[in-house]
RODO-2510 file (C-alpha; in nm, 4 decimals, decimal comma):
residues 440
     n   res          X          Y          Z
     1     m     0,0000     0,0000     0,0000
     2     e     0,1222     0,3493    -0,0828
     3     n     0,2090     0,5792     0,2047
     4     t     0,1629     0,9554     0,2046
     5     r     0,5143     1,0323     0,0773
     6     e     0,4817     0,7828    -0,2058
     7     i     0,1482     0,9326    -0,3094
     8     a     0,2998     1,2815    -0,2967
     9     c     0,5948     1,1680    -0,5090
    10     s     0,3638     1,0127    -0,7674
    11     i     0,1752     1,3436    -0,7949
    12     v     0,4939     1,5519    -0,8189
    13     s     0,6233     1,3158    -1,0869
    14     a     0,2976     1,3437    -1,2835
    15     v     0,3261     1,7226    -1,2727
    16     l     0,6988     1,7820    -1,3285
    17     e     0,7917     1,4797    -1,5396
    18     q     0,4697     1,4196    -1,7346
    19     g     0,3239     1,7687    -1,7713
    20     g     0,0185     1,7272    -1,5496
    21     q    -0,1675     2,0110    -1,3768
    22     s    -0,1001     2,0025    -1,0042
    23     h    -0,4516     2,0935    -0,8889
    24     v    -0,6085     1,8340    -1,1217
    25     v    -0,3679     1,5502    -1,0362
    26     l    -0,4005     1,6287    -0,6652
    27     r    -0,7793     1,6263    -0,6774
    28     e    -0,8023     1,3079    -0,8834
    29     t    -0,5462     1,1259    -0,6691
    30     l    -0,7051     1,2207    -0,3367
    31     n    -1,0491     1,1282    -0,4710
    32     r    -0,9185     0,7746    -0,5149
    33     h    -0,8459     0,7640    -0,1400
    34     p    -1,1744     0,8705     0,0242
    35     e    -1,0758     0,6875     0,3421
    36     m    -0,7634     0,8996     0,3922
    37     p    -0,7630     1,1103     0,7126
    38     g    -0,7641     1,4872     0,6739
    39     r    -0,4209     1,5092     0,8369
    40     d    -0,2680     1,2922     0,5637
    41     r    -0,4464     1,4835     0,2871
    42     h    -0,3066     1,8069     0,4230
    43     f     0,0471     1,6642     0,4384
    44     i     0,0298     1,5485     0,0755
    45     q    -0,1112     1,8800    -0,0441
    46     c     0,1591     2,0775     0,1359
    47     l     0,4400     1,8528     0,0136
    48     v     0,3233     1,8525    -0,3485
    49     h     0,2480     2,2227    -0,3685
    50     g     0,5651     2,3242    -0,1844
    51     t     0,7924     2,1058    -0,3960
    52     v     0,6510     2,2363    -0,7236
    53     e     0,6388     2,5949    -0,5971
    54     n     1,0074     2,5932    -0,4953
    55     l     1,1406     2,3782    -0,7775
    56     l     1,4249     2,6031    -0,8954
    57     l     1,5395     2,6726    -0,5397
    58     l     1,5340     2,3011    -0,4507
    59     d     1,7264     2,2087    -0,7642
    60     a     1,9886     2,4730    -0,6903
    61     k     2,0345     2,3273    -0,3422
    62     l     2,0547     1,9693    -0,4687
    63     n     2,3053     2,0656    -0,7375
    64     r     2,5342     2,2079    -0,4679
    65     v     2,5494     1,8837    -0,2687
    66     s     2,5203     1,6207    -0,5439
    67     k     2,7927     1,5138    -0,7858
    68     t     2,5194     1,4217    -1,0326
    69     p     2,3255     1,7280    -1,1580
    70     v     1,9512     1,7139    -1,1067
    71     n     1,8808     1,7115    -1,4803
    72     k     2,0997     1,4005    -1,5214
    73     m     1,9257     1,1990    -1,2477
    74     k     1,6693     0,9285    -1,3127
    75     p     1,3204     1,0865    -1,2947
    76     w     1,1983     0,8928    -0,9888
    77     i     1,5223     0,9580    -0,7976
    78     r     1,4973     1,3273    -0,8907
    79     t     1,1412     1,3347    -0,7548
    80     i     1,2364     1,1595    -0,4309
    81     l     1,5230     1,4031    -0,3723
    82     r     1,3143     1,7108    -0,4496
    83     t     1,0358     1,6108    -0,2095
    84     g     1,2901     1,5000     0,0518
    85     a     1,4781     1,8283     0,0283
    86     y     1,1534     2,0227     0,0572
    87     q     1,0657     1,8391     0,3797
    88     i     1,4094     1,9113     0,5288
    89     l     1,4284     2,2749     0,4216
    90     f     1,0681     2,3903     0,4645
    91     m     0,8592     2,1513     0,6773
    92     e     0,9596     2,2281     1,0344
    93     k     0,7532     1,9504     1,1922
    94     v     0,9166     1,6786     0,9803
    95     p     1,2425     1,5404     1,1316
    96     a     1,5253     1,5384     0,8786
    97     s     1,5958     1,1753     0,9696
    98     a     1,2402     1,0773     0,8739
    99     a     1,2652     1,2571     0,5396
   100     c     1,5946     1,0784     0,4639
   101     n     1,4849     0,7335     0,5785
   102     e     1,1535     0,7417     0,3936
   103     a     1,3247     0,8623     0,0755
   104     v     1,5645     0,5661     0,0902
   105     k     1,2707     0,3273     0,1363
   106     l     1,0960     0,4767    -0,1670
   107     a     1,4079     0,4318    -0,3807
   108     e     1,4300     0,0681    -0,2733
   109     k     1,0575     0,0012    -0,3203
   110     h     1,0786     0,1266    -0,6782
   111     h     1,3750    -0,1025    -0,7530
   112     f     1,6552     0,1526    -0,7304
   113     h     1,8511    -0,0592    -0,4820
   114     g     2,1854     0,0586    -0,6170
   115     l     2,0962     0,4237    -0,5589
   116     k     1,9897     0,3970    -0,1935
   117     g     2,3278     0,5212    -0,0767
   118     f     2,3199     0,8108    -0,3218
   119     v     1,9743     0,9221    -0,2047
   120     n     2,0758     0,8910     0,1595
   121     g     2,4031     1,0802     0,1069
   122     v     2,2472     1,3708    -0,0827
   123     l     1,9657     1,4257     0,1665
   124     r     2,2001     1,3907     0,4657
   125     a     2,4146     1,6630     0,3091
   126     v     2,1060     1,8842     0,2752
   127     a     2,0220     1,8172     0,6397
   128     r     2,3732     1,9063     0,7549
   129     d     2,3473     2,2448     0,5868
   130     p     1,9795     2,3447     0,5577
   131     s     2,0558     2,6999     0,4485
   132     l     1,8821     2,8113     0,1295
   133     p     2,0886     2,9095    -0,1754
   134     e     2,1299     3,2838    -0,2048
   135     g     2,0711     3,4625    -0,5312
   136     d     1,8605     3,7181    -0,7104
   137     l     1,4817     3,7567    -0,6878
   138     a     1,4298     3,4966    -0,9578
   139     l     1,6035     3,2250    -0,7553
   140     r     1,4575     3,3395    -0,4241
   141     y     1,1045     3,3044    -0,5615
   142     s     1,1867     3,0094    -0,7879
   143     t     1,0744     3,1941    -1,1000
   144     p     1,2379     3,1944    -1,4451
   145     a     1,4617     3,5007    -1,4805
   146     w     1,2948     3,6292    -1,7988
   147     l     0,9536     3,6287    -1,6289
   148     m     1,0809     3,8066    -1,3188
   149     e     1,2463     4,0726    -1,5371
   150     r     0,9259     4,1153    -1,7385
   151     w     0,7204     4,1728    -1,4240
   152     q     0,9726     4,4114    -1,2722
   153     k     0,9664     4,6131    -1,5933
   154     t     0,5845     4,6261    -1,5900
   155     w     0,5059     4,6574    -1,2178
   156     g     0,8303     4,7657    -1,0532
   157     t     1,0354     4,5707    -0,8017
   158     e     0,8213     4,6352    -0,4925
   159     k     0,4902     4,5289    -0,6473
   160     t     0,6607     4,2285    -0,8030
   161     k     0,8078     4,1202    -0,4680
   162     a     0,4699     4,1674    -0,3004
   163     m     0,3096     3,9522    -0,5697
   164     m     0,5685     3,6766    -0,5316
   165     e     0,5276     3,6773    -0,1529
   166     a     0,1502     3,6520    -0,1957
   167     f     0,1890     3,3525    -0,4277
   168     l     0,3776     3,1742    -0,1479
   169     q     0,1000     3,2182     0,1075
   170     p    -0,1376     2,9262     0,1720
   171     a    -0,4477     2,9766    -0,0390
   172     k    -0,7831     3,0050     0,1342
   173     l    -1,0865     2,8351    -0,0157
   174     s    -1,3423     3,0953    -0,1173
   175     v    -1,7042     3,0163    -0,2001
   176     r    -1,9794     3,2312    -0,3458
   177     w    -2,3363     3,2116    -0,2209
   178     n    -2,6126     3,1335    -0,4715
   179     l    -2,8639     3,3746    -0,3234
   180     s    -3,1414     3,2787    -0,5635
   181     l    -3,1435     2,9362    -0,3978
   182     a    -3,1074     3,0265    -0,0299
   183     t    -3,0677     3,3292     0,1928
   184     k    -2,7367     3,4360     0,3404
   185     d    -2,8576     3,3360     0,6875
   186     e    -2,9674     2,9905     0,5696
   187     i    -2,6306     2,9271     0,4061
   188     i    -2,4305     3,0436     0,7078
   189     q    -2,6468     2,8393     0,9450
   190     s    -2,5971     2,5270     0,7322
   191     l    -2,2186     2,5704     0,7157
   192     t    -2,1662     2,6512     1,0821
   193     g    -2,4017     2,3689     1,1748
   194     q    -2,1486     2,1319     1,0204
   195     k    -1,8631     2,2926     1,2167
   196     a    -1,7154     2,4801     0,9185
   197     a    -1,5423     2,8060     1,0115
   198     l    -1,6236     3,1124     0,8020
   199     e    -1,4395     3,4335     0,7229
   200     p    -1,5941     3,7188     0,5199
   201     l    -1,4744     3,7830     0,1658
   202     p    -1,3158     4,1214     0,0890
   203     f    -1,5033     4,4003    -0,0871
   204     g    -1,8365     4,2890     0,0622
   205     l    -1,8704     4,0088    -0,1926
   206     p    -2,1513     3,7499    -0,1529
   207     g    -1,9611     3,4578    -0,0061
   208     c    -1,7003     3,3556     0,2481
   209     f    -1,3679     3,1844     0,3012
   210     l    -1,4203     2,8324     0,4350
   211     t    -1,1802     2,6820     0,6866
   212     e    -1,1774     2,3854     0,9243
   213     f    -1,3864     2,1425     0,7227
   214     e    -1,3004     1,7929     0,6007
   215     r    -1,4309     1,7878     0,2429
   216     i    -1,6276     2,0426     0,0437
   217     d    -1,8558     1,7745    -0,1044
   218     g    -1,9494     1,6673     0,2472
   219     l    -2,1145     2,0012     0,3192
   220     t    -2,4925     2,0121     0,2791
   221     a    -2,4776     2,3665     0,1431
   222     f    -2,2491     2,2444    -0,1357
   223     q    -2,4645     1,9399    -0,2118
   224     k    -2,7728     2,1631    -0,2434
   225     g    -2,5928     2,4089    -0,4716
   226     w    -2,6147     2,6932    -0,2210
   227     i    -2,2404     2,7571    -0,2487
   228     q    -1,9991     2,7530    -0,5446
   229     v    -1,6205     2,7315    -0,5138
   230     q    -1,4906     3,0463    -0,6851
   231     d    -1,1950     3,2797    -0,6352
   232     v    -1,2534     3,6342    -0,5130
   233     s    -1,1267     3,7778    -0,8410
   234     s    -1,3645     3,5634    -1,0435
   235     i    -1,6579     3,6722    -0,8264
   236     l    -1,5565     4,0336    -0,8869
   237     a    -1,5862     3,9761    -1,2619
   238     g    -1,9485     3,8708    -1,2209
   239     e    -2,0199     4,1657    -0,9955
   240     a    -1,8599     4,3964    -1,2527
   241     a    -2,0868     4,2547    -1,5231
   242     a    -2,3908     4,3528    -1,3129
   243     p    -2,6539     4,2077    -1,5492
   244     k    -2,9990     4,3626    -1,5517
   245     p    -3,3041     4,1397    -1,4819
   246     g    -3,4269     3,9658    -1,7946
   247     s    -3,0927     3,9944    -1,9782
   248     r    -2,9846     3,7479    -2,2425
   249     i    -2,6227     3,6548    -2,1647
   250     l    -2,3530     3,4611    -2,3486
   251     d    -2,0508     3,3209    -2,1637
   252     l    -1,8023     3,2229    -2,4338
   253     c    -1,5320     3,0304    -2,2421
   254     a    -1,7306     2,9211    -1,9414
   255     a    -1,5782     2,6036    -1,7938
   256     p    -1,5929     2,5089    -1,5120
   257     g    -1,8929     2,7400    -1,4913
   258     g    -1,8437     2,9615    -1,1866
   259     k    -1,9101     3,2881    -1,3706
   260     s    -2,2025     3,1459    -1,5688
   261     l    -2,3676     3,0284    -1,2491
   262     h    -2,2972     3,3651    -1,0885
   263     l    -2,4586     3,5541    -1,3761
   264     a    -2,7602     3,3218    -1,3725
   265     d    -2,7892     3,3707    -0,9974
   266     l    -2,7716     3,7505    -1,0339
   267     l    -3,0670     3,7347    -1,2751
   268     r    -3,2745     3,5818    -0,9895
   269     g    -3,4590     3,3396    -1,2131
   270     t    -3,5148     3,5787    -1,5049
   271     g    -3,3463     3,6023    -1,8440
   272     e    -3,1165     3,3454    -2,0020
   273     v    -2,7497     3,2490    -1,9775
   274     i    -2,5873     3,0359    -2,2474
   275     a    -2,2588     2,8882    -2,1249
   276     c    -2,0181     2,7584    -2,3897
   277     d    -1,6810     2,5933    -2,4128
   278     l    -1,4684     2,4171    -2,6693
   279     t    -1,5031     2,0477    -2,5796
   280     e    -1,7545     1,8087    -2,4271
   281     k    -1,5072     1,7437    -2,1464
   282     k    -1,5168     2,1125    -2,0541
   283     t    -1,8923     2,1534    -2,0876
   284     a    -1,9361     1,8410    -1,8721
   285     m    -1,7747     2,0344    -1,5851
   286     i    -2,0289     2,3151    -1,6290
   287     e    -2,3163     2,0656    -1,6442
   288     e    -2,1968     1,8933    -1,3263
   289     n    -2,2100     2,2242    -1,1387
   290     l    -2,5434     2,3109    -1,3015
   291     r    -2,7018     1,9806    -1,1923
   292     r    -2,5965     2,0511    -0,8357
   293     c    -2,7234     2,4086    -0,8373
   294     g    -3,0321     2,3510    -1,0504
   295     l    -3,0546     2,7011    -1,1969
   296     l    -3,3219     2,6877    -1,4686
   297     n    -3,2126     2,9961    -1,6623
   298     l    -2,8745     2,8477    -1,7616
   299     s    -2,8055     2,6176    -2,0582
   300     v    -2,4787     2,4678    -2,1843
   301     q    -2,3416     2,4253    -2,5383
   302     v    -2,0220     2,3014    -2,6993
   303     s    -1,8952     2,5887    -2,9139
   304     d    -1,5627     2,7143    -3,0510
   305     a    -1,5386     3,0778    -2,9410
   306     r    -1,3119     3,1587    -3,2364
   307     v    -1,5817     3,0696    -3,4888
   308     f    -1,8484     3,3353    -3,5460
   309     r    -2,2059     3,2046    -3,5211
   310     p    -2,4394     3,4119    -3,7436
   311     e    -2,7499     3,3075    -3,5481
   312     w    -2,6127     3,4917    -3,2445
   313     e    -2,5325     3,8181    -3,4187
   314     a    -2,6537     4,1267    -3,2284
   315     s    -2,8672     3,9159    -2,9931
   316     f    -2,7095     3,9428    -2,6459
   317     d    -2,7371     4,2108    -2,3797
   318     l    -2,4144     4,0885    -2,2160
   319     v    -2,1217     3,8828    -2,3408
   320     m    -1,8780     3,7454    -2,0833
   321     a    -1,5373     3,6738    -2,2384
   322     d    -1,3118     3,5271    -1,9687
   323     l    -1,0565     3,4180    -2,2224
   324     p    -0,7777     3,1591    -2,2468
   325     c    -0,4589     3,3098    -2,1086
   326     s    -0,1246     3,2219    -1,9539
   327     g    -0,2874     3,1916    -1,6105
   328     l     0,0021     3,3720    -1,4431
   329     g    -0,2290     3,5264    -1,1860
   330     t    -0,3070     3,1806    -1,0453
   331     i     0,0503     3,0725    -0,9672
   332     g    -0,0472     3,0608    -0,6000
   333     h    -0,2772     2,7660    -0,6819
   334     k    -0,0982     2,6242    -0,9872
   335     p     0,2754     2,6877    -0,9384
   336     e     0,3910     2,4805    -1,2361
   337     i     0,2518     2,7486    -1,4692
   338     k     0,5557     2,9715    -1,4166
   339     y     0,7913     2,7045    -1,5546
   340     r     0,5838     2,6384    -1,8665
   341     v     0,4931     2,9814    -1,9984
   342     t     0,7181     3,1474    -2,2569
   343     p     0,7178     3,4909    -2,4224
   344     e     0,6092     3,3132    -2,7406
   345     s     0,3138     3,1419    -2,5721
   346     i     0,1984     3,4727    -2,4218
   347     h     0,2117     3,6365    -2,7652
   348     s     0,0211     3,3453    -2,9172
   349     l    -0,2493     3,3628    -2,6482
   350     s    -0,2848     3,7370    -2,6975
   351     a    -0,3506     3,6757    -3,0680
   352     l    -0,6038     3,4035    -2,9838
   353     q    -0,7845     3,6442    -2,7531
   354     r    -0,8168     3,9003    -3,0324
   355     e    -0,9602     3,6329    -3,2581
   356     i    -1,2272     3,5457    -2,9996
   357     l    -1,2993     3,9088    -2,9133
   358     s    -1,3566     3,9896    -3,2799
   359     a    -1,6450     3,7402    -3,2797
   360     a    -1,7674     3,8409    -2,9337
   361     v    -1,8264     4,2034    -3,0312
   362     r    -2,0599     4,0948    -3,3105
   363     y    -2,2880     3,9162    -3,0628
   364     l    -2,3695     4,2382    -2,8771
   365     k    -2,6973     4,4167    -2,9235
   366     p    -2,6618     4,7941    -2,9749
   367     g    -2,5897     4,9195    -2,6238
   368     g    -2,4913     4,5667    -2,5157
   369     t    -2,2079     4,5084    -2,2684
   370     l    -1,8840     4,3129    -2,3125
   371     v    -1,6862     4,2021    -2,0065
   372     y    -1,3381     4,0887    -2,1082
   373     s    -1,1353     3,9260    -1,8318
   374     t    -0,8349     3,6997    -1,7789
   375     c    -0,6603     3,5326    -1,4859
   376     t    -0,3181     3,6727    -1,5717
   377     v    -0,1063     3,9743    -1,4806
   378     d     0,0612     4,0194    -1,8182
   379     a    -0,0074     4,3471    -1,9984
   380     e     0,0089     4,1916    -2,3464
   381     e    -0,2904     3,9730    -2,2622
   382     n    -0,4775     4,2424    -2,0713
   383     i    -0,4629     4,6188    -2,1100
   384     d    -0,3016     4,5945    -2,4561
   385     n    -0,5961     4,3941    -2,5866
   386     f    -0,8538     4,6125    -2,4119
   387     r    -0,7082     4,9196    -2,5813
   388     w    -0,7066     4,7306    -2,9115
   389     l    -1,0780     4,6538    -2,8633
   390     l    -1,1664     5,0190    -2,8116
   391     e    -0,9552     5,1290    -3,1084
   392     t    -1,0879     4,8615    -3,3454
   393     f    -1,4615     4,8309    -3,2766
   394     p    -1,7523     5,0695    -3,2059
   395     l    -1,7156     5,0288    -2,8300
   396     e    -1,6861     5,2681    -2,5398
   397     p    -1,5536     5,1921    -2,1912
   398     v    -1,7895     5,1519    -1,8963
   399     p    -1,6465     5,2809    -1,5643
   400     l    -1,5884     5,0213    -1,2905
   401     t    -1,5922     5,2737    -1,0069
   402     d    -1,8605     5,0805    -0,8149
   403     v    -1,6828     4,7432    -0,8232
   404     l    -1,4140     4,8046    -0,5608
   405     p    -1,3656     5,0512    -0,2752
   406     q    -1,1719     5,3619    -0,3650
   407     g    -0,8017     5,3010    -0,4080
   408     p    -0,4941     5,3590    -0,6226
   409     e    -0,6698     5,2091    -0,9263
   410     d    -0,9331     5,4836    -0,9442
   411     e    -0,8045     5,6222    -1,2742
   412     s    -0,8021     5,2853    -1,4469
   413     r    -1,1487     5,2014    -1,3145
   414     k    -1,2809     5,5251    -1,4579
   415     a    -1,1322     5,4083    -1,7885
   416     g    -1,3202     5,0775    -1,7703
   417     y    -1,0648     4,8270    -1,6415
   418     i    -0,8777     4,7073    -1,3348
   419     q    -0,5697     4,4911    -1,2940
   420     l    -0,5782     4,2911    -0,9711
   421     l    -0,2359     4,1940    -0,8347
   422     p    -0,1711     3,9440    -0,5526
   423     g    -0,0013     4,1264    -0,2678
   424     t    -0,1787     4,4463    -0,3662
   425     h    -0,5262     4,2903    -0,3680
   426     p    -0,6427     3,9922    -0,1565
   427     c    -0,7061     3,7590    -0,4504
   428     d    -0,5574     3,5957    -0,7578
   429     g    -0,4038     3,8069    -1,0301
   430     f    -0,6902     3,9026    -1,2589
   431     f    -0,7855     4,1560    -1,5251
   432     i    -1,1416     4,2838    -1,5629
   433     s    -1,2577     4,5264    -1,8297
   434     k    -1,5999     4,6456    -1,9359
   435     c    -1,7202     4,8227    -2,2465
   436     k    -2,0431     4,8588    -2,4392
   437     r    -2,1408     4,8687    -2,8020
   438     k    -2,2309     5,2144    -2,9132
   439     d    -2,5941     5,2617    -3,0143
   440     q    -2,6321     5,2541    -3,3896
***
């Protein structure tokens, strides 16, 4: 039977060696072990997330104490050493001897008998000198140098450091209340009745942070669809859209459906929301959430957002375009993103966004509203494309001055957009813009 460290290593290997997404592999793996105690789940989550998050720093440390460079090691041995080093360097409650001994056992169990001594020697050397390698900001925050330089150029060193520090903080689980299904008091009473601890969301948003609960799917409020897991920044996008009762709404890239459900909830049973995404696998995620919540004014379709659909021309009051992007604002949840993105991929995604936006504008009724958002902090995917929209199409910005309390972003909000930055704002990195089609 696998133990917690072996399960963690299998997840880290799936992410770093096979290209998996950490949050997906974690969820799927833990779902296969419903009997696992919460303490063990927490240990695995911390070990996986921490190892991936600090990959470059861990590799630098291992390269200083190992005669064999990390990139020349066998993949499973590399994974064992990375997770072992993370335990020694960052997990204060784990004895170094336990990290070393369990790593040796894992090497032996997976038939690397001849490398037991190597694994033991490398991790003992890490334990003897647990100091972290010193270097520039890129190494300190385990971020590729080109990306760190790009952010410093855009945001300045202080905002960049604040963002990197925020990415390292444990993420809280935020949920939004579906207030068309239950009242705030009913939802809170249900959650607290099951011993869940609640903290209010910032900006007065309709939801809470959930702490001290075993599993989200064990909560009655979740089973009834009264709550929806959604990040603060994503909830803000729905609040910024502010649909009017009876509106016809199109959500172009909707999976897993949080914003679509939010918009349908804001309509309080009126109007219509059509939620689309590219594949049946993605729309299945929306449908799963819809079945749980049971909102009758929401339907789901498979649709390629790049391809213009003539039957939808000039027929929507609101189009939500939360578009494919680099995802750099979500590094706090998905740390492997920072190792995979390239300047070329950002440029390619920016072009894809323009392709989708060109179709999206044509779906607006005269006077209709377009909300364009992303979960990234890169200007090429955000403000550059918003300005392109306004220059290219008959659109005018809609101020976002009512979305957040007054702050340093007042000027940008007056101009119809806001860039949320971790460390500056208490949420993921996110871009929200709003404009409307001029009456014709």
